[in-house]
C-alpha positions in Angstrom: -10.3 7.1 -13.5 -8.9 3.9 -12.4 -5.8 4.4 -10.2 -4.4 0.9 -10.4 -0.7 1.4 -11.4 -0.7 5.1 -10.9 0.6 7.3 -8.2 0.2 10.9 -7.0 3.1 12.1 -9.0 2.0 10.5 -12.4 -1.5 12.1 -12.0 0.1 15.5 -11.0 2.1 15.5 -14.2 -1.1 14.8 -16.2 -2.9 17.7 -14.6 0.0 20.1 -14.9 0.5 19.1 -18.6 -3.3 19.8 -19.3 -3.9 16.1 -20.3 -6.7 16.1 -17.9 -8.5 18.9 -15.9 -9.2 18.4 -12.2 -13.0 18.4 -13.0 -12.6 15.6 -15.5 -10.4 13.7 -13.1 -12.9 14.1 -10.3 -15.9 13.1 -12.4 -14.1 10.1 -13.7 -12.8 9.2 -10.3 -16.5 9.2 -8.8 -17.8 7.3 -11.7 -15.3 4.5 -11.3 -15.6 4.5 -7.5 -19.5 4.1 -7.8 -19.1 1.3 -10.2 -16.7 -0.5 -8.0 -18.8 0.2 -5.0 -21.7 -2.0 -6.2 -19.5 -4.9 -5.3 -17.2 -3.5 -2.6 -19.3 -1.1 -0.4 -16.2 1.0 0.4 -18.1 4.3 0.6 -21.0 5.3 2.9 -21.7 8.6 0.8 -20.3 10.3 -2.3 -20.0 14.1 -2.0 -20.3 14.6 -5.8 -21.7 18.0 -5.9 -19.1 19.7 -3.7 -16.3 17.7 -5.2 -17.0 18.9 -8.6 -17.5 22.4 -7.5 -14.0 22.4 -5.8 -12.4 21.0 -8.8 -13.8 23.7 -11.0 -12.4 26.3 -8.6 -9.1 24.5 -8.8 -9.1 24.5 -12.5 -10.1 28.2 -12.6 -7.1 29.1 -10.4 -4.8 26.6 -12.2 -3.0 23.6 -11.0 -0.1 24.5 -8.7 2.9 22.9 -10.4 4.9 22.9 -7.2 2.1 21.1 -5.2 1.7 17.5 -6.2 -1.6 17.2 -4.2 -3.3 20.0 -6.1 -6.5 18.5 -7.8 -5.9 15.0 -6.4 -9.2 13.2 -5.4 -9.2 11.6 -2.0 -11.5 10.0 0.6 -12.2 10.4 4.2 -13.1 7.8 6.8 -16.6 8.2 8.2 -15.4 9.4 11.7 -13.8 12.6 10.4 -16.0 15.7 10.6 -16.7 17.0 7.0 -18.7 20.2 6.8 -22.1 19.6 5.4 -21.5 15.8 4.6 -22.8 12.8 6.6 -20.4 11.8 9.2 -21.9 8.6 10.9 -18.9 6.8 12.3 -20.6 3.8 10.9 -23.5 4.0 13.5 -27.2 4.3 13.6 -26.6 6.8 16.5 -25.2 9.3 14.0 -27.0 8.2 10.9 -28.3 11.8 10.3 -25.4 13.9 11.5 -24.0 16.5 9.1 -21.2 18.4 10.8 -21.1 22.4 10.5 -17.2 22.2 10.3 -14.3 20.4 9.1 -12.0 18.5 11.3 -8.3 19.6 11.2 -7.0 16.7 9.0 -9.9 17.2 6.6 -9.3 21.0 6.5 -5.6 20.5 6.0 -6.2 18.1 3.0 -8.6 20.7 1.5 -6.0 23.4 2.0 -3.4 21.3 0.3 -5.6 21.3 -2.8 -7.0 17.8 -2.6 -10.7 17.0 -3.5 -12.8 14.8 -1.2 -15.2 12.6 -3.1 -16.8 11.1 -0.1 -16.8 9.1 3.2 -15.6 5.5 3.6 -17.1 2.7 5.4 -15.9 1.6 8.9 -16.6 -0.6 11.8 -19.2 1.3 14.1 -17.3 4.0 16.3 -14.0 2.2 15.0 -14.8 -0.7 17.2 -13.9 -3.8 15.0 -11.2 -5.2 12.8 -13.3 -6.4 9.9 -15.8 -3.5 8.9 -18.6 -6.0 9.6 -20.1 -3.9 12.5 -20.9 -0.9 10.3 -24.6 0.3 10.2 -24.1 0.7 6.4 -23.3 -2.9 5.7 -20.1 -4.9 5.3 -17.3 -3.8 3.0 -15.6 -6.5 0.9 -11.9 -7.1 0.1 -11.2 -6.1 -3.5 -8.7 -9.0 -3.8 -11.3 -11.6 -2.9 -15.0 -10.4 -2.4 -15.5 -13.3 0.1 -12.8 -12.0 2.4 -12.9 -9.1 4.9 -10.9 -5.9 4.1 -9.7 -5.5 7.8 -10.8 -2.6 10.1 -11.9 -0.4 11.3 -10.6 1.6 8.4 -11.7 -1.2 6.0 -13.6 1.2 3.5 -10.7 3.5 3.3 -8.3 0.6 2.6 -10.5 -1.0 0.1 -11.0 2.2 -1.8 -7.4 2.6 -2.4 -6.8 -1.0 -3.2 -9.7 -1.1 -5.7 -8.1 1.9 -7.5 -11.0 4.2 -6.6 -8.7 6.9 -5.1 -4.8 7.2 -4.5 -5.4 8.5 -1.0 -7.7 8.0 1.8 -7.3 9.2 5.5 -8.1 6.6 8.3 -7.8 6.4 12.0 -5.8 3.9 14.0 -6.7 3.0 17.7 -5.2 -0.5 17.9 -4.2 -1.2 14.4 -7.2 0.2 12.3 -4.9 1.7 9.5 -2.1 -1.0 9.4 -4.2 -4.2 9.5 -6.5 -3.1 6.7 -3.5 -1.9 4.7 -2.1 -5.4 5.2 -5.3 -7.2 4.1 -5.5 -5.0 1.0 -1.9 -4.9 -0.1 -1.4 -1.1 0.4 0.7 1.2 2.5 -0.8 2.5 5.8 0.8 4.8 8.2 -0.1 5.4 11.9 1.9 8.4 12.9 3.4 9.0 16.4 0.6 9.9 18.9 0.3 13.8 18.7 1.9 14.1 15.1 -1.6 14.7 13.5 -4.5 16.6 15.3 -7.4 14.6 16.5 -9.7 17.6 16.4 -12.8 16.6 14.4 -12.0 12.9 14.8 -15.1 11.2 16.6 -13.3 9.7 19.6 -13.0 6.0 20.4 -10.2 6.0 22.8 -8.5 9.6 23.1 -5.1 8.3 24.4 -4.7 5.8 21.5 -6.5 7.3 18.4 -4.4 8.7 15.6 -5.2 9.9 12.1 -3.0 8.7 9.2 -2.9 8.1 5.5 -3.5 5.0 3.4 -1.9 5.0 -0.1 -0.6 2.8 -2.9 2.9 3.8 -2.6 5.3 4.9 0.3 6.3 8.1 -1.4 2.7 9.1 -1.7 2.1 8.4 1.9 4.9 10.6 3.0 3.5 13.4 0.9 0.1 13.1 2.5 1.7 13.1 6.0 3.5 16.3 5.2 0.2 17.9 4.5 -1.7 16.8 7.7 1.0 16.7 10.4 1.7 19.6 12.9 0.4 21.5 15.9 -3.1 22.4 16.2 -4.4 24.9 18.7 -7.7 23.1 18.9 -6.0 19.8 20.0 -4.0 20.1 23.2 -2.5 16.6 22.7 -1.0 17.6 19.2 2.8 17.9 19.4 4.5 21.1 18.7 7.7 19.2 17.4 8.8 20.5 14.0 7.4 18.6 11.1 10.2 17.6 8.7 9.8 16.9 4.9 9.1 13.1 5.1 10.2 12.9 1.5 13.6 14.6 1.8 15.6 11.5 2.7 13.3 8.9 1.5 15.7 7.3 -1.1 18.8 7.2 1.1 18.5 3.5 1.5 19.2 1.4 4.7 22.9 0.8 4.4 24.0 0.8 8.0 20.7 0.8 9.5 20.0 -1.6 12.5 16.6 -3.4 12.2 15.3 -5.4 15.3 13.3 -8.5 14.7 11.2 -9.4 17.9 11.0 -13.1 18.4 7.6 -12.8 20.2 6.0 -11.4 17.0 6.9 -14.5 14.9 5.6 -17.2 17.4 2.5 -19.2 17.9 -0.6 -18.0 16.1 1.3 -16.4 13.2 0.4 -18.1 9.9 3.5 -20.0 8.3 3.2 -17.9 5.0 3.2 -14.6 7.0 6.3 -15.8 9.1 8.1 -16.8 5.8 7.3 -13.4 4.2 8.8 -11.5 7.1 11.9 -13.6 7.3 12.3 -13.1 3.7 11.9 -9.3 4.2 14.7 -9.4 6.8 16.9 -11.2 4.3 16.1 -8.4 1.7 17.0 -5.7 4.2 20.5 -7.6 4.9 21.0 -7.7 1.2 20.6 -4.0 1.1 23.1 -3.3 3.8 21.0 -3.3 6.9 21.9 -5.3 10.1 18.8 -7.3 11.2 19.0 -9.1 14.6 16.5 -10.9 16.9 15.3 -9.1 20.0 12.8 -9.5 22.7 9.7 -7.5 23.5 8.5 -9.7 26.4 5.5 -7.6 27.6 3.9 -7.1 24.2 1.9 -10.4 24.8 0.0 -8.6 27.5 -1.0 -5.9 25.0 -4.3 -7.1 23.9 -5.5 -7.7 27.7 -4.4 -4.2 28.6 -5.8 -2.6 25.5 -9.2 -4.1 26.0 -9.4 -2.5 29.4 -8.0 0.9 28.5 -9.7 1.3 25.1 -13.3 0.4 26.4 -12.8 2.4 29.5 -12.0 5.6 27.4 -14.9 4.6 25.0 -17.4 4.4 27.7 -16.5 7.9 28.8 -16.3 9.4 25.1 -19.6 7.8 24.1 -21.7 9.0 27.0 -22.4 12.3 25.0 -24.7 10.3 22.7 -27.8 10.3 24.9 -30.6 11.1 22.5 -30.7 14.9 23.7 -28.2 16.9 21.8 -27.7 15.3 18.5 -27.8 11.9 16.8 -30.3 9.3 17.0 -33.4 9.9 19.4 -35.8 7.1 20.3 -39.4 8.1 19.5 -41.3 5.9 22.0 -39.7 7.1 25.3 -42.2 8.2 28.1 -39.7 9.9 30.4 -36.0 11.1 30.5 -34.5 7.8 31.8 -36.4 5.9 29.1 -35.1 8.4 26.4 -31.6 7.8 27.6 -32.0 4.0 27.6 -33.9 3.4 24.5 -31.9 6.0 22.4 -28.6 4.2 23.3 -30.0 0.7 23.2 -31.5 1.3 19.6 -28.7 3.6 18.4 -25.7 1.5 19.3 -24.7 -1.8 17.8 -23.7 -5.0 19.9 -20.0 -4.4 19.7 -20.2 -0.9 20.9 -22.6 -1.8 23.6 -20.2 -4.7 24.6 -17.2 -2.3 24.9 -19.1 0.4 26.8 -20.1 -2.2 29.4 -16.6 -3.6 29.7 -15.3 0.0 30.1 -17.7 1.1 32.6 -17.1 -2.0 34.6 -13.4 -1.4 34.7 -13.7 2.1 35.8 -16.3 1.5 38.5 -15.4 2.2 42.2 -14.9 -1.3 43.2 -12.8 -2.5 40.2 -10.6 0.6 39.0 -7.6 -0.5 40.9 -7.8 -4.2 40.0 -8.4 -3.5 36.2 -7.7 -0.1 35.0 -4.8 0.8 37.1 -3.1 -2.4 36.4 -3.6 -2.1 32.6 -2.1 1.4 32.8 1.0 -0.2 34.6 1.3 -2.8 31.9 1.1 -0.1 29.3 4.2 1.4 31.0 6.1 -1.9 30.8 5.3 -2.2 27.1 6.7 1.5 26.6 9.9 0.5 28.5 10.4 -2.6 26.3 10.3 -0.4 23.2 12.6 2.1 24.7 15.2 -0.5 25.5 15.2 -1.9 22.0 15.5 1.6 20.5 18.6 2.3 22.4 20.4 0.0 19.9 18.1 -0.1 16.8 16.7 2.3 14.4 13.6 0.2 13.3 11.6 -2.7 14.5 10.3 -5.2 11.8 7.3 -7.5 12.5 4.2 -8.8 10.8 1.4 -6.5 10.6 -1.3 -9.3 11.1 -1.1 -12.8 12.1 -2.9 -14.0 9.0 -3.9 -12.7 5.6 -7.6 -11.7 5.2 -10.1 -14.1 6.6 -13.5 -15.0 5.3 -16.6 -12.8 5.6 -18.7 -16.0 6.1 -16.8 -17.3 9.2 -18.5 -17.2 12.5 -16.4 -14.9 14.8 -16.4 -14.7 18.4 -15.3 -11.3 20.0 -12.3 -12.8 21.7 -10.8 -14.2 18.5 -11.4 -10.9 16.8 -9.6 -9.0 19.5 -6.6 -11.3 19.2 -6.2 -10.4 15.6 -4.8 -7.0 16.8 -2.1 -8.6 18.9 0.7 -7.4 16.6 -0.4 -3.8 16.1 -1.8 -2.8 19.6 1.4 -2.5 21.4 2.5 0.4 19.0 -0.6 2.4 20.0 0.0 1.6 23.7 3.4 3.1 23.3 2.4 6.0 21.1 4.9 5.1 18.5 4.8 5.5 14.6 4.0 2.3 12.7 3.2 1.5 9.2 2.3 -1.5 7.1 3.9 -2.2 3.8 3.1 -5.0 1.1 5.6 -7.8 1.7 4.1 -10.8 0.1 1.1 -13.1 -0.8 -0.5 -16.1 0.5 -3.0 -18.0 -1.7 -3.4 -14.7 -3.7 -4.0 -12.5 -0.7 -1.6 -9.7 0.4 0.7 -10.0 3.4 1.7 -6.8 5.1 5.0 -6.1 7.2 5.0 -3.7 10.0 7.8 -1.2 10.5 7.9 0.4 14.0 9.9 3.5 14.7 11.1 5.9 17.5 8.8 8.6 18.6 8.4 11.3 15.9 10.8 9.5 13.7 8.4 8.7 10.8 11.2 9.7 8.3 13.3 6.6 9.1 10.2 4.4 8.7 9.5 5.9 5.3 13.2 5.5 4.3 13.2 1.8 5.3 9.8 1.2 3.7 10.9 2.9 0.4 14.0 0.8 0.2 12.1 -2.3 0.4 9.4 -1.1 -1.9 11.8 -0.1 -4.6 13.6 -3.5 -4.4 10.5 -5.6 -4.6 7.4 -5.8 -6.8 4.7 -6.3 -4.3 3.4 -2.7 -4.5 3.1 -3.0 -8.3 0.5 -5.8 -8.1 -3.2 -5.3 -7.7 -6.4 -7.1 -7.2 -7.0 -7.4 -11.1 -3.8 -9.2 -11.8 -4.6 -12.7 -10.8 -2.1 -15.0 -9.2 0.6 -13.8 -6.7 3.3 -15.4 -4.9 5.9 -14.6 -2.2 9.1 -14.4 -4.4 11.2 -11.3 -3.7 
């Protein structure tokens, strides 16, 4: 089954009408994904046996006509615990790890009737923006196989863009759902921090990580968030706020809505085609009845610097559990306990993970905690305050998702340049806000994404604004197999 040009609702109708069974759909989905994966490498592993067994059970019970997710094949990022299935977080350190439980988001998707066909590739421990640091090899962008798919959820985004699945779950610490969604021309939502349980997500930075859906359309995305959101007794940071039906007011339009356009997000370093696409999107919103005005978020420019102190600091703490003793990779040539620790971690972690552990450990050390970590936390508060001021007068903030379209796999990349690619997405994680990327144009045949940022726990307004734009443009209808693209609205 090739899902290009389809959505959850059209496939659900086919299942309900008996045009195809869940088992047939699952088999066809896996067959197509395996074929595409010869070029793209979006998947780490396929869980074919369990997927077909689950599909057979769904067919036996009957497709639930009132549940659009019943019988829909999906994919999970490789850092989400899946019972009995390899969960490696893209690392040699966990290359033999098969969990004995499902994480909460994975379990909720299963309870909703979806069928997980496999695990998608990612940057090691979610540390990267191009899916090039994975132990399982690089993933390629379906729009152009010489380009990166973004990261760290690059495999999840590429699988949706290529038509392998309609839905994949990713995680977002500094833009890892939204940036690959932008590079792959699909919809990616990072919910408010605490909206979705992190229990069962292999931690990178615990105060920043959040699970969210990647889909082909805005409404599909809202349906999936309905399924995975909510309080979880296993995760004390998950919110007990009521979860609304995110599809309820999705078609209400944007007439009367106030949209902010931060000048700092359209300045130096942002590609001209990206700027033009966002300004065209602003004009489209005005045409649809919204007010769009320029605002300032002055402290966002410090987001990357603060993030690369806070995130590595939390990572150095979280990753200390991988010591070669309890589970994961264990060096075979160690002569004593200290050597076991050092060699297991030296051999099990890749260069980018080691780099961030060292930065984080340095920032948390006794002599530098006040100079680095404490100051970064203070900057984080300034960023939060900037957003609060803007949201006193506006409903949504509109920005580019990434400064450029997807860049080349072949380019030499220094770490600092790579870190700066997240400059437009990181502030959202620092403030714990919901943010999503929606297709908004093309540059030389490559997708451009626009980012919509919302008030805490106001994903509904983001979906409403995104849906209005989507229904009045054609970007979401185009796919990697359609050839030439342009920026015309």
